NUDREN-300227 format. One record per atom (N, C-alpha, C): x, y, z; residue in one letter; residue number from 1. Coordinates in steps of 0.02 Angstrom, whole numbers, plus 32768, in hexadecimal, padded with zeros to 4 digits. Example, Ala and Ser with C-alpha at 12.3 -4.5 7.8 and 13.67 -1.06 7.14 Angstrom:
BEGIN
<node x="8294" y="7EE4" z="8186" resn="A" resi="1"/>
<node x="8267" y="7F1F" z="8186" resn="A" resi="1"/>
<node x="8294" y="7F5B" z="8186" resn="A" resi="1"/>
<node x="8282" y="7F90" z="8162" resn="S" resi="2"/>
<node x="82AC" y="7FCB" z="8165" resn="S" resi="2"/>
<node x="8285" y="8002" z="818A" resn="S" resi="2"/>
***
This chain:
BEGIN
<node x="7D4C" y="810C" z="811F" resn="M" resi="1"/>
<node x="7D5E" y="814C" z="8103" resn="M" resi="1"/>
<node x="7D21" y="816E" z="80E6" resn="M" resi="1"/>
<node x="7D02" y="814F" z="80B6" resn="L" resi="2"/>
<node x="7CC6" y="816A" z="8097" resn="L" resi="2"/>
<node x="7C8C" y="813F" z="80AD" resn="L" resi="2"/>
<node x="7C6A" y="8155" z="80E0" resn="S" resi="3"/>
<node x="7C35" y="812B" z="80FB" resn="S" resi="3"/>
<node x="7BF1" y="813D" z="80E0" resn="S" resi="3"/>
<node x="7BED" y="8173" z="80BA" resn="G" resi="4"/>
<node x="7BAD" y="8188" z="80A1" resn="G" resi="4"/>
<node x="7B89" y="81B5" z="80D2" resn="G" resi="4"/>
<node x="7BA4" y="81BC" z="810E" resn="S" resi="5"/>
<node x="7B86" y="81E9" z="8140" resn="S" resi="5"/>
<node x="7B98" y="8231" z="812F" resn="S" resi="5"/>
<node x="7B77" y="825E" z="814F" resn="E" resi="6"/>
<node x="7B83" y="82A5" z="8142" resn="E" resi="6"/>
<node x="7BBB" y="82C0" z="816E" resn="E" resi="6"/>
<node x="7BF7" y="82A6" z="8165" resn="E" resi="7"/>
<node x="7C2F" y="82BD" z="818C" resn="E" resi="7"/>
<node x="7C44" y="8302" z="8173" resn="E" resi="7"/>
<node x="7C5E" y="832A" z="81A0" resn="V" resi="8"/>
<node x="7C7A" y="8369" z="818A" resn="V" resi="8"/>
<node x="7CBF" y="835A" z="816E" resn="V" resi="8"/>
<node x="7CC6" y="8365" z="812D" resn="E" resi="9"/>
<node x="7D03" y="8351" z="810B" resn="E" resi="9"/>
<node x="7D41" y="8374" z="8127" resn="E" resi="9"/>
<node x="7D3A" y="83B3" z="813C" resn="S" resi="10"/>
<node x="7D74" y="83D7" z="8155" resn="S" resi="10"/>
<node x="7D8D" y="83BA" z="8198" resn="S" resi="10"/>
<node x="7D62" y="8395" z="81BB" resn="D" resi="11"/>
<node x="7D76" y="8378" z="81FB" resn="D" resi="11"/>
<node x="7D91" y="8331" z="81F4" resn="D" resi="11"/>
<node x="7D88" y="8313" z="81BB" resn="N" resi="12"/>
<node x="7D9B" y="82CD" z="81B1" resn="N" resi="12"/>
<node x="7DE3" y="82C9" z="8199" resn="N" resi="12"/>
<node x="7E10" y="82A9" z="81BF" resn="P" resi="13"/>
<node x="7E56" y="82A5" z="81AB" resn="P" resi="13"/>
<node x="7E61" y="8283" z="8168" resn="P" resi="13"/>
<node x="7E37" y="8254" z="8157" resn="A" resi="14"/>
<node x="7E3F" y="8232" z="8116" resn="A" resi="14"/>
<node x="7E32" y="8264" z="80DE" resn="A" resi="14"/>
<node x="7DFE" y="828D" z="80E5" resn="Y" resi="15"/>
<node x="7DEF" y="82BF" z="80B2" resn="Y" resi="15"/>
<node x="7E26" y="82F4" z="80AF" resn="Y" resi="15"/>
<node x="7E42" y="8305" z="80E8" resn="Q" resi="16"/>
<node x="7E78" y="8336" z="80E9" resn="Q" resi="16"/>
<node x="7EB6" y="831B" z="80C6" resn="Q" resi="16"/>
<node x="7EC6" y="82DD" z="80D2" resn="A" resi="17"/>
<node x="7F02" y="82BF" z="80B4" resn="A" resi="17"/>
<node x="7EF9" y="82AF" z="806B" resn="A" resi="17"/>
<node x="7EBB" y="829E" z="8058" resn="F" resi="18"/>
<node x="7EAE" y="8288" z="8013" resn="F" resi="18"/>
<node x="7E71" y="82AB" z="7FF7" resn="F" resi="18"/>
<node x="7E7B" y="82E8" z="7FDC" resn="P" resi="19"/>
<node x="7E42" y="830E" z="7FC2" resn="P" resi="19"/>
<node x="7E1D" y="82E9" z="7F8A" resn="P" resi="19"/>
<node x="7E3C" y="82B8" z="7F6C" resn="E" resi="20"/>
<node x="7E1A" y="8291" z="7F38" resn="E" resi="20"/>
<node x="7DDC" y="826E" z="7F53" resn="E" resi="20"/>
<node x="7DDC" y="8260" z="7F94" resn="L" resi="21"/>
<node x="7DA2" y="8240" z="7FB2" resn="L" resi="21"/>
<node x="7D64" y="826C" z="7FAF" resn="L" resi="21"/>
<node x="7D6F" y="82AE" z="7FB4" resn="V" resi="22"/>
<node x="7D36" y="82DC" z="7FAE" resn="V" resi="22"/>
<node x="7D18" y="82D7" z="7F69" resn="V" resi="22"/>
<node x="7D42" y="82D3" z="7F36" resn="T" resi="23"/>
<node x="7D2A" y="82CB" z="7EF1" resn="T" resi="23"/>
<node x="7D03" y="828A" z="7EEA" resn="T" resi="23"/>
<node x="7D1D" y="8254" z="7F07" resn="M" resi="24"/>
<node x="7CFA" y="8214" z="7F03" resn="M" resi="24"/>
<node x="7CB5" y="821A" z="7F24" resn="M" resi="24"/>
<node x="7CB2" y="823D" z="7F5B" resn="K" resi="25"/>
<node x="7C72" y="8244" z="7F7E" resn="K" resi="25"/>
<node x="7C42" y="826C" z="7F53" resn="K" resi="25"/>
<node x="7C5B" y="82A1" z="7F34" resn="R" resi="26"/>
<node x="7C30" y="82CA" z="7F09" resn="R" resi="26"/>
<node x="7C18" y="82A4" z="7ECC" resn="R" resi="26"/>
<node x="7C3F" y="8273" z="7EB6" resn="L" resi="27"/>
<node x="7C2B" y="8249" z="7E7D" resn="L" resi="27"/>
<node x="7BFD" y="8211" z="7E93" resn="L" resi="27"/>
<node x="7BE9" y="8214" z="7ED2" resn="R" resi="28"/>
<node x="7BBA" y="81E3" z="7EEF" resn="R" resi="28"/>
<node x="7BD7" y="819C" z="7EF2" resn="R" resi="28"/>
<node x="7C16" y="819A" z="7F01" resn="I" resi="29"/>
<node x="7C36" y="815A" z="7F11" resn="I" resi="29"/>
<node x="7C39" y="8159" z="7F5D" resn="I" resi="29"/>
<node x="7C03" y="8145" z="7F7E" resn="P" resi="30"/>
<node x="7BFC" y="8152" z="7FC5" resn="P" resi="30"/>
<node x="7C25" y="8125" z="7FF3" resn="P" resi="30"/>
<node x="7C38" y="80EB" z="7FDC" resn="K" resi="31"/>
<node x="7C5A" y="80BE" z="800A" resn="K" resi="31"/>
<node x="7C97" y="809E" z="7FE9" resn="K" resi="31"/>
<node x="7CC9" y="8097" z="8011" resn="L" resi="32"/>
<node x="7D03" y="8070" z="7FFD" resn="L" resi="32"/>
<node x="7D07" y="8037" z="802F" resn="L" resi="32"/>
<node x="7D12" y="7FFD" z="8015" resn="R" resi="33"/>
<node x="7D1A" y="7FC3" z="8042" resn="R" resi="33"/>
<node x="7D62" y="7FC3" z="805B" resn="R" resi="33"/>
<node x="7D6A" y="7FC5" z="809B" resn="C" resi="34"/>
<node x="7DAC" y="7FC5" z="80B8" resn="C" resi="34"/>
<node x="7DCA" y="7F7F" z="80B5" resn="C" resi="34"/>
<node x="7E0B" y="7F7C" z="80A8" resn="P" resi="35"/>
<node x="7E2B" y="7F3A" z="80A7" resn="P" resi="35"/>
<node x="7E34" y="7F1F" z="80ED" resn="P" resi="35"/>
<node x="7E40" y="7EDE" z="80F1" resn="E" resi="36"/>
<node x="7E51" y="7EC0" z="8132" resn="E" resi="36"/>
<node x="7E97" y="7ED5" z="8147" resn="E" resi="36"/>
<node x="7EC1" y="7EE0" z="8117" resn="A" resi="37"/>
<node x="7F06" y="7EF5" z="8123" resn="A" resi="37"/>
<node x="7F21" y="7F12" z="80E1" resn="A" resi="37"/>
<node x="7F59" y="7F34" z="80E7" resn="A" resi="38"/>
<node x="7F78" y="7F51" z="80AB" resn="A" resi="38"/>
<node x="7FC3" y="7F48" z="80AF" resn="A" resi="38"/>
<node x="7FE2" y="7F3F" z="8076" resn="L" resi="39"/>
<node x="802B" y="7F3C" z="8070" resn="L" resi="39"/>
<node x="8040" y="7F72" z="803F" resn="L" resi="39"/>
<node x="8074" y="7F96" z="8052" resn="F" resi="40"/>
<node x="8090" y="7FC9" z="8026" resn="F" resi="40"/>
<node x="80D8" y="7FB6" z="8018" resn="F" resi="40"/>
<node x="80E9" y="7FAF" z="7FD9" resn="L" resi="41"/>
<node x="812D" y="7FA1" z="7FC4" resn="L" resi="41"/>
<node x="8151" y="7FE3" z="7FBD" resn="L" resi="41"/>
<node x="8179" y="7FF5" z="7FEE" resn="D" resi="42"/>
<node x="819A" y="8035" z="7FF2" resn="D" resi="42"/>
<node x="81DC" y="8033" z="7FCC" resn="D" resi="42"/>
<node x="81DF" y="8059" z="7F96" resn="V" resi="43"/>
<node x="821B" y="805C" z="7F6D" resn="V" resi="43"/>
<node x="8231" y="80A5" z="7F69" resn="V" resi="43"/>
<node x="8270" y="80B2" z="7F78" resn="D" resi="44"/>
<node x="828B" y="80F5" z="7F73" resn="D" resi="44"/>
<node x="8281" y="810E" z="7F2B" resn="D" resi="44"/>
<node x="8269" y="814C" z="7F22" resn="P" resi="45"/>
<node x="825D" y="8165" z="7EDE" resn="P" resi="45"/>
<node x="829A" y="8163" z="7EB1" resn="P" resi="45"/>
<node x="82D6" y="816D" z="7ECC" resn="A" resi="46"/>
<node x="8312" y="8169" z="7EA3" resn="A" resi="46"/>
<node x="831B" y="8123" z="7E87" resn="A" resi="46"/>
<node x="830F" y="80F0" z="7EB0" resn="L" resi="47"/>
<node x="8313" y="80AB" z="7E99" resn="L" resi="47"/>
<node x="82DC" y="809D" z="7E67" resn="L" resi="47"/>
<node x="82A1" y="80B7" z="7E73" resn="S" resi="48"/>
<node x="826A" y="80AE" z="7E44" resn="S" resi="48"/>
<node x="827C" y="80C9" z="7DFF" resn="S" resi="48"/>
<node x="8299" y="8105" z="7DFE" resn="V" resi="49"/>
<node x="82AC" y="8124" z="7DBE" resn="V" resi="49"/>
<node x="82E1" y="80F9" z="7D9B" resn="V" resi="49"/>
<node x="8312" y="80DF" z="7DC1" resn="R" resi="50"/>
<node x="8345" y="80B4" z="7DA2" resn="R" resi="50"/>
<node x="8325" y="8075" z="7D85" resn="R" resi="50"/>
<node x="82F7" y="8057" z="7DAA" resn="R" resi="51"/>
<node x="82D5" y="801B" z="7D91" resn="R" resi="51"/>
<node x="82AC" y="802B" z="7D52" resn="R" resi="51"/>
<node x="828B" y="8063" z="7D53" resn="I" resi="52"/>
<node x="8263" y="8078" z="7D19" resn="I" resi="52"/>
<node x="8290" y="8082" z="7CDC" resn="I" resi="52"/>
<node x="82C9" y="80A4" z="7CE6" resn="Q" resi="53"/>
<node x="82F7" y="80B0" z="7CAF" resn="Q" resi="53"/>
<node x="8314" y="806F" z="7C94" resn="Q" resi="53"/>
<node x="831D" y="803E" z="7CBF" resn="S" resi="54"/>
<node x="833A" y="7FFE" z="7CA9" resn="S" resi="54"/>
<node x="830B" y="7FD6" z="7C7D" resn="S" resi="54"/>
<node x="82CB" y="7FE9" z="7C7C" resn="R" resi="55"/>
<node x="829C" y="7FC7" z="7C50" resn="R" resi="55"/>
<node x="82AA" y="7FD5" z="7C06" resn="R" resi="55"/>
<node x="82CB" y="800E" z="7BFA" resn="G" resi="56"/>
<node x="82DA" y="8020" z="7BB5" resn="G" resi="56"/>
<node x="829D" y="803A" z="7B8F" resn="G" resi="56"/>
<node x="826A" y="804E" z="7BB2" resn="E" resi="57"/>
<node x="822D" y="8067" z="7B93" resn="E" resi="57"/>
<node x="8225" y="80B2" z="7BA2" resn="E" resi="57"/>
<node x="81FA" y="80D2" z="7B7D" resn="T" resi="58"/>
<node x="81EC" y="8118" z="7B8A" resn="T" resi="58"/>
<node x="81CA" y="811E" z="7BCE" resn="T" resi="58"/>
<node x="81E2" y="814D" z="7BF6" resn="R" resi="59"/>
<node x="81C5" y="8158" z="7C38" resn="R" resi="59"/>
<node x="8181" y="8178" z="7C32" resn="R" resi="59"/>
<node x="8154" y="8164" z="7C5E" resn="Q" resi="60"/>
<node x="8112" y="8182" z="7C60" resn="Q" resi="60"/>
<node x="8116" y="81C5" z="7C86" resn="Q" resi="60"/>
<node x="80E4" y="81EF" z="7C7D" resn="V" resi="61"/>
<node x="80E7" y="8232" z="7C99" resn="V" resi="61"/>
<node x="80ED" y="8233" z="7CE5" resn="V" resi="61"/>
<node x="80D2" y="8201" z="7D06" resn="H" resi="62"/>
<node x="80D5" y="81FF" z="7D50" resn="H" resi="62"/>
<node x="8115" y="81DF" z="7D6A" resn="H" resi="62"/>
<node x="8140" y="81C9" z="7D3E" resn="E" resi="63"/>
<node x="817C" y="81A5" z="7D53" resn="E" resi="63"/>
<node x="81B8" y="81D5" z="7D5B" resn="E" resi="63"/>
<node x="81AE" y="8209" z="7D83" resn="T" resi="64"/>
<node x="81E4" y="8237" z="7D94" resn="T" resi="64"/>
<node x="81F2" y="8230" z="7DDE" resn="T" resi="64"/>
<node x="822E" y="8243" z="7DF2" resn="H" resi="65"/>
<node x="8240" y="823E" z="7E38" resn="H" resi="65"/>
<node x="820F" y="8265" z="7E64" resn="H" resi="65"/>
<node x="81FD" y="82A1" z="7E4E" resn="E" resi="66"/>
<node x="81D0" y="82CB" z="7E76" resn="E" resi="66"/>
<node x="818B" y="82AB" z="7E7E" resn="E" resi="66"/>
<node x="816F" y="8293" z="7E48" resn="K" resi="67"/>
<node x="812C" y="8275" z="7E4B" resn="K" resi="67"/>
<node x="812E" y="8233" z="7E72" resn="K" resi="67"/>
<node x="8162" y="820C" z="7E69" resn="L" resi="68"/>
<node x="8168" y="81CE" z="7E8E" resn="L" resi="68"/>
<node x="8170" y="81DB" z="7ED9" resn="L" resi="68"/>
<node x="8193" y="8211" z="7EEA" resn="E" resi="69"/>
<node x="819A" y="8223" z="7F31" resn="E" resi="69"/>
<node x="8157" y="8236" z="7F4E" resn="E" resi="69"/>
<node x="812F" y="825D" z="7F29" resn="R" resi="70"/>
<node x="80ED" y="8270" z="7F42" resn="R" resi="70"/>
<node x="80C0" y="8233" z="7F48" resn="R" resi="70"/>
<node x="80C3" y="8205" z="7F18" resn="L" resi="71"/>
<node x="809C" y="81C7" z="7F1C" resn="L" resi="71"/>
<node x="80B0" y="819F" z="7F5A" resn="L" resi="71"/>
<node x="80F1" y="8199" z="7F64" resn="R" resi="72"/>
<node x="810A" y="8173" z="7F9D" resn="R" resi="72"/>
<node x="80F0" y="8191" z="7FDE" resn="R" resi="72"/>
<node x="80F5" y="81D3" z="7FE5" resn="E" resi="73"/>
<node x="80DC" y="81F4" z="8021" resn="E" resi="73"/>
<node x="8091" y="81EA" z="8029" resn="E" resi="73"/>
<node x="806D" y="81EC" z="7FF2" resn="G" resi="74"/>
<node x="8024" y="81E0" z="7FF5" resn="G" resi="74"/>
<node x="8014" y="819B" z="800E" resn="G" resi="74"/>
<node x="8036" y="8169" z="7FF4" resn="Y" resi="75"/>
<node x="8029" y="8124" z="800A" resn="Y" resi="75"/>
<node x="803E" y="811A" z="8053" resn="Y" resi="75"/>
<node x="8075" y="8139" z="8068" resn="L" resi="76"/>
<node x="8088" y="8134" z="80AE" resn="L" resi="76"/>
<node x="8053" y="8155" z="80DB" resn="L" resi="76"/>
<node x="8035" y="818C" z="80C3" resn="S" resi="77"/>
<node x="7FFE" y="81AB" z="80E8" resn="S" resi="77"/>
<node x="7FC3" y="817D" z="80ED" resn="S" resi="77"/>
<node x="7FB4" y="815B" z="80B6" resn="V" resi="78"/>
<node x="7F7C" y="812A" z="80B7" resn="V" resi="78"/>
<node x="7F8A" y="80F5" z="80ED" resn="V" resi="78"/>
<node x="7FC7" y="80DC" z="80EF" resn="C" resi="79"/>
<node x="7FD8" y="80A9" z="8121" resn="C" resi="79"/>
<node x="7FCF" y="80C5" z="8168" resn="C" resi="79"/>
<node x="7FE4" y="8103" z="8173" resn="R" resi="80"/>
<node x="7FDC" y="8121" z="81B6" resn="R" resi="80"/>
<node x="7F92" y="8128" z="81C8" resn="R" resi="80"/>
<node x="7F69" y="813E" z="8198" resn="I" resi="81"/>
<node x="7F22" y="8146" z="81A5" resn="I" resi="81"/>
<node x="7F01" y="8102" z="81B2" resn="I" resi="81"/>
<node x="7F13" y="80D0" z="8189" resn="L" resi="82"/>
<node x="7EF7" y="808E" z="8192" resn="L" resi="82"/>
<node x="7F05" y="8074" z="81D9" resn="L" resi="82"/>
<node x="7F44" y="8078" z="81ED" resn="E" resi="83"/>
<node x="7F56" y="805E" z="822F" resn="E" resi="83"/>
<node x="7F3F" y="808A" z="8268" resn="E" resi="83"/>
<node x="7F4C" y="80CA" z="8262" resn="G" resi="84"/>
<node x="7F40" y="80F7" z="829A" resn="G" resi="84"/>
<node x="7EF7" y="8107" z="82A7" resn="G" resi="84"/>
<node x="7ED1" y="8110" z="8272" resn="Q" resi="85"/>
<node x="7E8C" y="8126" z="827B" resn="Q" resi="85"/>
<node x="7E59" y="80F0" z="826D" resn="Q" resi="85"/>
<node x="7E69" y="80C3" z="823F" resn="L" resi="86"/>
<node x="7E39" y="808F" z="822E" resn="L" resi="86"/>
<node x="7E4A" y="804B" z="824D" resn="L" resi="86"/>
<node x="7E84" y="8047" z="826E" resn="R" resi="87"/>
<node x="7E9B" y="8009" z="828F" resn="R" resi="87"/>
<node x="7E9F" y="7FCE" z="825F" resn="R" resi="87"/>
<node x="7EB4" y="7FDD" z="8222" resn="I" resi="88"/>
<node x="7EBF" y="7FA9" z="81F0" resn="I" resi="88"/>
<node x="7F0A" y="7F9F" z="81E9" resn="I" resi="88"/>
<node x="7F23" y="7F61" z="81F1" resn="P" resi="89"/>
<node x="7F6B" y="7F56" z="81EB" resn="P" resi="89"/>
<node x="7F85" y="7F6A" z="81A6" resn="P" resi="89"/>
<node x="7FBD" y="7F8E" z="81A7" resn="A" resi="90"/>
<node x="7FDC" y="7FA4" z="8168" resn="A" resi="90"/>
<node x="8027" y="7F98" z="816E" resn="A" resi="90"/>
<node x="803F" y="7F69" z="8147" resn="G" resi="91"/>
<node x="8086" y="7F59" z="8148" resn="G" resi="91"/>
<node x="80AB" y="7F80" z="8112" resn="G" resi="91"/>
<node x="80E6" y="7F97" z="8123" resn="I" resi="92"/>
<node x="8110" y="7FBA" z="80F3" resn="I" resi="92"/>
<node x="814D" y="7F8E" z="80E7" resn="I" resi="92"/>
<node x="8154" y="7F78" z="80A8" resn="L" resi="93"/>
<node x="818A" y="7F4A" z="8096" resn="L" resi="93"/>
<node x="81C1" y="7F6F" z="8072" resn="L" resi="93"/>
<node x="81FF" y="7F5B" z="807E" resn="A" resi="94"/>
<node x="8239" y="7F79" z="805C" resn="A" resi="94"/>
<node x="823A" y="7F60" z="8014" resn="A" resi="94"/>
<node x="8230" y="7F8E" z="7FE5" resn="G" resi="95"/>
<node x="822D" y="7F7C" z="7F9F" resn="G" resi="95"/>
<node x="8270" y="7F7C" z="7F7B" resn="G" resi="95"/>
<node x="82A6" y="7F84" z="7FA1" resn="D" resi="96"/>
<node x="82E8" y="7F85" z="7F82" resn="D" resi="96"/>
<node x="8307" y="7F3F" z="7F80" resn="D" resi="96"/>
<node x="82E2" y="7F0D" z="7F93" resn="Q" resi="97"/>
<node x="82FA" y="7EC8" z="7F94" resn="Q" resi="97"/>
<node x="82E4" y="7EA4" z="7F54" resn="Q" resi="97"/>
<node x="82FD" y="7E68" z="7F4C" resn="G" resi="98"/>
<node x="82EA" y="7E3F" z="7F13" resn="G" resi="98"/>
<node x="82A4" y="7E23" z="7F1B" resn="G" resi="98"/>
<node x="8289" y="7E08" z="7EE6" resn="I" resi="99"/>
<node x="8244" y="7DF1" z="7EE6" resn="I" resi="99"/>
<node x="8239" y="7DB9" z="7F18" resn="I" resi="99"/>
<node x="826A" y="7D8D" z="7F21" resn="E" resi="100"/>
<node x="8262" y="7D56" z="7F51" resn="E" resi="100"/>
<node x="825D" y="7D71" z="7F98" resn="E" resi="100"/>
<node x="8288" y="7DA2" z="7FA9" resn="E" resi="101"/>
<node x="8288" y="7DBE" z="7FEC" resn="E" resi="101"/>
<node x="8248" y="7DE6" z="7FF9" resn="E" resi="101"/>
<node x="8232" y="7E0B" z="7FC6" resn="V" resi="102"/>
<node x="81F4" y="7E32" z="7FCE" resn="V" resi="102"/>
<node x="81B8" y="7E03" z="7FD6" resn="V" resi="102"/>
<node x="81B6" y="7DCE" z="7FAE" resn="T" resi="103"/>
<node x="817F" y="7D9E" z="7FB4" resn="T" resi="103"/>
<node x="817E" y="7D7E" z="7FF9" resn="T" resi="103"/>
<node x="81B8" y="7D6A" z="8011" resn="A" resi="104"/>
<node x="81BB" y="7D4C" z="8054" resn="A" resi="104"/>
<node x="81A6" y="7D7E" z="808A" resn="A" resi="104"/>
<node x="81BD" y="7DBC" z="8083" resn="A" resi="105"/>
<node x="81AA" y="7DEF" z="80B4" resn="A" resi="105"/>
<node x="815F" y="7DFD" z="80B2" resn="A" resi="105"/>
<node x="8142" y="7DFD" z="8076" resn="A" resi="106"/>
<node x="80FA" y="7E09" z="806F" resn="A" resi="106"/>
<node x="80D2" y="7DD1" z="808F" resn="A" resi="106"/>
<node x="80E6" y="7D93" z="8082" resn="L" resi="107"/>
<node x="80C3" y="7D5A" z="80A0" resn="L" resi="107"/>
<node x="80C9" y="7D5B" z="80EC" resn="L" resi="107"/>
<node x="8104" y="7D6C" z="8104" resn="Q" resi="108"/>
<node x="810F" y="7D71" z="814C" resn="Q" resi="108"/>
<node x="80E2" y="7DA7" z="816B" resn="Q" resi="108"/>
<node x="80E0" y="7DE0" z="814B" resn="A" resi="109"/>
<node x="80B8" y="7E18" z="8164" resn="A" resi="109"/>
<node x="806E" y="7E06" z="8165" resn="A" resi="109"/>
<node x="8056" y="7DE7" z="8130" resn="V" resi="110"/>
<node x="8010" y="7DD3" z="812B" resn="V" resi="110"/>
<node x="8000" y="7D9F" z="8161" resn="V" resi="110"/>
<node x="802D" y="7D71" z="816B" resn="A" resi="111"/>
<node x="8023" y="7D3E" z="819F" resn="A" resi="111"/>
<node x="8020" y="7D5E" z="81E4" resn="A" resi="111"/>
<node x="804D" y="7D8D" z="81F1" resn="E" resi="112"/>
<node x="804E" y="7DAF" z="8232" resn="E" resi="112"/>
<node x="800F" y="7DD9" z="823C" resn="E" resi="112"/>
<node x="7FF3" y="7DF3" z="8206" resn="M" resi="113"/>
<node x="7FB5" y="7E1A" z="820A" resn="M" resi="113"/>
<node x="7F78" y="7DED" z="8214" resn="M" resi="113"/>
<node x="7F82" y="7DAC" z="8208" resn="G" resi="114"/>
<node x="7F4C" y="7D7D" z="8210" resn="G" resi="114"/>
<node x="7F19" y="7D7D" z="81D8" resn="G" resi="114"/>
<node x="7F2F" y="7D91" z="819D" resn="V" resi="115"/>
<node x="7F00" y="7D95" z="8164" resn="V" resi="115"/>
<node x="7F15" y="7D69" z="8129" resn="V" resi="115"/>
<node x="7F42" y="7D3A" z="8135" resn="L" resi="116"/>
<node x="7F55" y="7D0C" z="80FF" resn="L" resi="116"/>
<node x="7F19" y="7CE0" z="80F0" resn="L" resi="116"/>
<node x="7F02" y="7CDF" z="80B2" resn="P" resi="117"/>
<node x="7EC8" y="7CB5" z="80A1" resn="P" resi="117"/>
<node x="7ED4" y="7C6D" z="80B5" resn="P" resi="117"/>
<node x="7EA0" y="7C4C" z="80CE" resn="Q" resi="118"/>
<node x="7EA7" y="7C08" z="80E6" resn="Q" resi="118"/>
<node x="7EBB" y="7BD7" z="80B0" resn="Q" resi="118"/>
<node x="7EA8" y="7BE5" z="8072" resn="N" resi="119"/>
<node x="7EBA" y="7BB7" z="803C" resn="N" resi="119"/>
<node x="7EFE" y="7BC6" z="801E" resn="N" resi="119"/>
<node x="7F20" y="7BF8" z="8039" resn="M" resi="120"/>
<node x="7F62" y="7C0B" z="801E" resn="M" resi="120"/>
<node x="7F98" y="7BF0" z="804B" resn="M" resi="120"/>
<node x="7FCB" y="7BD6" z="802C" resn="T" resi="121"/>
<node x="8005" y="7BBD" z="8052" resn="T" resi="121"/>
<node x="8042" y="7BE4" z="803D" resn="T" resi="121"/>
<node x="8072" y="7BE7" z="8069" resn="A" resi="122"/>
<node x="80B0" y="7C0A" z="805A" resn="A" resi="122"/>
<node x="80D7" y="7BE3" z="8026" resn="A" resi="122"/>
<node x="80FB" y="7C07" z="7FFA" resn="P" resi="123"/>
<node x="8124" y="7BE4" z="7FC9" resn="P" resi="123"/>
<node x="815B" y="7BBC" z="7FEB" resn="P" resi="123"/>
<node x="8173" y="7B8B" z="7FC7" resn="E" resi="124"/>
<node x="81A8" y="7B60" z="7FE1" resn="E" resi="124"/>
<node x="81E4" y="7B8A" z="7FF5" resn="E" resi="124"/>
<node x="8201" y="7B7C" z="802E" resn="H" resi="125"/>
<node x="823D" y="7B9D" z="8049" resn="H" resi="125"/>
<node x="8233" y="7BE8" z="8055" resn="H" resi="125"/>
<node x="81FA" y="7BFC" z="806E" resn="S" resi="126"/>
<node x="81F0" y="7C41" z="8083" resn="S" resi="126"/>
<node x="81F5" y="7C42" z="80CF" resn="S" resi="126"/>
<node x="81F6" y="7C7E" z="80ED" resn="P" resi="127"/>
<node x="81F8" y="7C81" z="8137" resn="P" resi="127"/>
<node x="81BD" y="7C5D" z="8157" resn="P" resi="127"/>
<node x="8186" y="7C56" z="8131" resn="L" resi="128"/>
<node x="814C" y="7C32" z="814C" resn="L" resi="128"/>
<node x="8150" y="7BE7" z="8141" resn="L" resi="128"/>
<node x="817E" y="7BD2" z="8117" resn="N" resi="129"/>
<node x="8185" y="7B8C" z="8106" resn="N" resi="129"/>
<node x="81D0" y="7B7E" z="80FB" resn="N" resi="129"/>
<node x="81F8" y="7B80" z="8131" resn="P" resi="130"/>
<node x="8240" y="7B78" z="8128" resn="P" resi="130"/>
<node x="8253" y="7B32" z="8112" resn="P" resi="130"/>
<node x="828F" y="7B2B" z="80F3" resn="P" resi="131"/>
<node x="82A5" y="7AE8" z="80DE" resn="P" resi="131"/>
<node x="82A9" y="7AB9" z="811A" resn="P" resi="131"/>
<node x="8291" y="7A7D" z="8111" resn="G" resi="132"/>
<node x="8292" y="7A4B" z="8146" resn="G" resi="132"/>
<node x="8260" y="7A58" z="817D" resn="G" resi="132"/>
<node x="8234" y="7A8B" z="8172" resn="G" resi="133"/>
<node x="8203" y="7A9E" z="81A6" resn="G" resi="133"/>
<node x="81C4" y="7A7E" z="819A" resn="G" resi="133"/>
***
């Protein structure tokens, strides 16, 4: 995305989708290290708001349905750019499930992407390590 080269920002889809990158470039942050893969936990903004309200704490200024929807769309755009233009695998996980299901789905996605660290093993009774397997 930010290679430090003199790309024309108006022609670069990453700059078009994320104007913040232009600011980063102007602040002389010339390079971002791209990940080997990315996972996005996709949660419907309405569910996010319900979960936030259930905490019983004061909501932060960004914790509105509208802002969460914009954030969600931004992260989905990042996933599309990673996969489509940078050829970096980006998995989108359903965030409306329980923590065990999300963890299992994340481990499965990382394994399928081929980026599971060699020293990491799947938790007991996950799709990567089924009972009796």
